[in-house]
N, C-alpha and C positions, 0 to 999 in steps of 0.2 A: 060839668062832667056828666056824660051819659051814664045811665044805670049800669050798663055792662062794664064800662070803664071803672066806675066806682067799685063794683064787685071785684074786678080783676086786681085793682090796687089794694083792696082790703085783703084779698087772698094772698097777695105777695107779701104783705106785712105779717100775716099770720104764719107764714112758713119761713120767715126770715129770722136769722139769728142776729143778736146784738152783742157787742162786746165793749169793754173799756178801751179807749184809745191809749196808746203807749205813754202819752204825756199826762194822763189823768189818773189820780188815785183818790181814795176817799176814806173817811172815818165816820162811824155812826154814833150819834148822840141821841138815843131814844128815837123820836120821830123826825129828828133833824139829821142832816148830812153836811159835813164840811169836805169840800173837794180841794185838792191842790192841783193846779195846772202849771206844770213846770215850764211849758213853752211860753206862758205869759208871766210866770213868776208871781202868781196870785192865788189867794185862797178865796173860795166861794162858799157861802152858806145857802143851803137848799132847804125849803120847807114844802109842806103840802104834797101835791101829786108828783112834783119833781123828786123830792126826797123818797117818797113811797116807791117810785119807779126803780130807783137804784137799790133800795133795801129789799124789794120783792124779787127783782131780777128774774121774773117769770113772764115772758112775753109770748107764751103759747096761745093765749086766748085773745090778747089785744096788744098792739104795738105800744111802745112807751110814748108819753106825751110829746107833742111836737116841740114844746119849749125845751125839753131835755135834748132832743135831737138838734134843735137850732143852736143851742149853746155848745154843742160838740161834746157833751158829757158821755154820750153813747154813739157808737157807729154801727152800721149794718154789716153783717157778715160774721164769720167766725174769728175769734181772737181771745184776748185775755178775759177770764171769767169776771163777772160783775160782782165782786166781793170786796168788803172793806179790808183795809190793811190790819193785820193782827201781829202782835209781838208776844213772845213768851213773858209771863209775869216775872218781874225782876225779883230775884231771890237774895241779892246782895250786891254790894258795890266793891270793886277792886280798891277804890280809894279809901274805904273804911276798914281795910284789912291790915293789921299791924305786922306785915311781913316785909321781906326785903324788896327793894326796887330792882327792876331790870336796868341794864346799862343802856342809856339812850342819850346821845350827845346833844348839847344845846344847838350845835351846828345843824344836825339833822332835823331837829324840831323846828328851828327857824326856817330852814329851806322848805320843808313841807308846808309849814304855816304860811309862809310868804307865797308859795305856789298856789295854795288853795285860795287865798284872798285875791290873787291876781286872776285866777281862772274864773272866779265868781264875777269879777268886774268885766272881763274881756269876753269870756265864752258864754256866760249865762248858765242857769241851772240845767237846762235840757242837754246842751252840748257837753257840759262838764260831767253830768251823770253818765252819759254815754261813754266818755273817756274812762271814768272810774270803773264802770262795769267791765270794760275790756282789761283794764289793769288788774282788777281783782281776780278775774278768771285766769289771766296769764300767770300772775305771781303765785297764787295759791296752788295752781296746778304744778308749777315748776318747783316750788319750795315747800309744799305742804307735807304734813305728817298725818298718818292715820290714827295716831294715839290721841283720843279726845281729852284724856286727863292731862297730858303734856300740853296740848293746845290751850286748855283752860288756865293752867298754871302760868304758862308763858304770856298769855294775853293779860292776866292780872298783873304780872311783874312789869310788863311793858307799859301798861296804863299808869302804874305808879312811877315808872321811870320817866314817862312823858310829863307827868305833873311836876316832878322835881326839876327836870331840865327846863320846863316852860317858865320857871321863875326867872331864868336868866335871859329870856327873850323879850326885848322891849317893844312889845306890841300889845294892843288892847285884847283882852280875852273875849272872844266872840265864839258862840257855840258852833256855828257852821264851819268856819275854816279850821278851828281847833279839832273838831270831831273828824273832819276829813284828813287832817294832818296825821292824827293818831291812826286812823284807818290805813293810810298808806304805809306807815311804819310797820303795822302789823302784817298787812298783805305781803309786803316785800320779804317778810320772814316766813311766809306760808301760813299765817294765822288768820283764819276766817273771822270776820266781825261784820255785823250788820249796822248800817247807818240808818237812823230813823229821824223823820221830822214828825213832830207831834203838836197838837193844839189843845187848848182848853177854851171853854166858853165862860162868859160872864164873870169877869171881863175877858175879852179875847186876848190870847197870847200864844206865841209859837216858840218852840224850842227844838234843838237838834241834839241828838246824843248817839252814843255807840254802845252796842251790846255784843257780847260773845255768849250765845245761848241765853241763859237767864241771868248772866253776870253783867252788871252795868260797869262801863269802863271810863266814863267821862265825868260822872257826877255822883254826889251822895244819893242814896235811894230816895229820900223824901223830896229831892229837887225835881224828879220827873214823875212823881206819884200822881200829879193832877193832869198829866198830859196823855192824850189818846193818840196813838200813831196814825198818821194820815199818809205817810210815804215810807217805803223801805227800799234800801239798796243793799 
């Protein structure tokens, strides 16, 4: 490449913005980064300059490493900010509160649980998440309430109701379809709840859970304490 072409290429990089693709999210572990690529349904561990590029997210002086661009972890142009996923620290679990359960039938639980498992097999993560985003927006806008206290109480009661009704559903307990099933039950009643995928290192493990604000809805508190969120819906 001639000198003037090299300079022009570098000038273009220096003025170009970079963003996270819609199918990539990540969590920070000190100097390491774990990415989730929902289009490939895979986790990736990044170290060195690749991890530093995502953690710094400052490309004003130099472009990100070519290895990061080649893997598709960043794209040129304006888009989603290059920031790790964060969640409110969990303050308590609905399942550990000695209060009454919400009424949730085993039929509804089985229907949503079966639908989530089928969507995972047939649609895959990326397409399924797109469907869920639309459903959440539609249902919560149509049926939602502006009373945050009522939403929190209802979310907790529904979580306990789901856990009780789930005992009568003859299917293996799996964190992803069960969290999605509870989320759909909440959304259809106008109750917002966030779906998280989280990971831990050494040994590596992944888990999925549901939160309403700082209230955990699917697990005891200590069950998710070791997981760092890598994806949020």
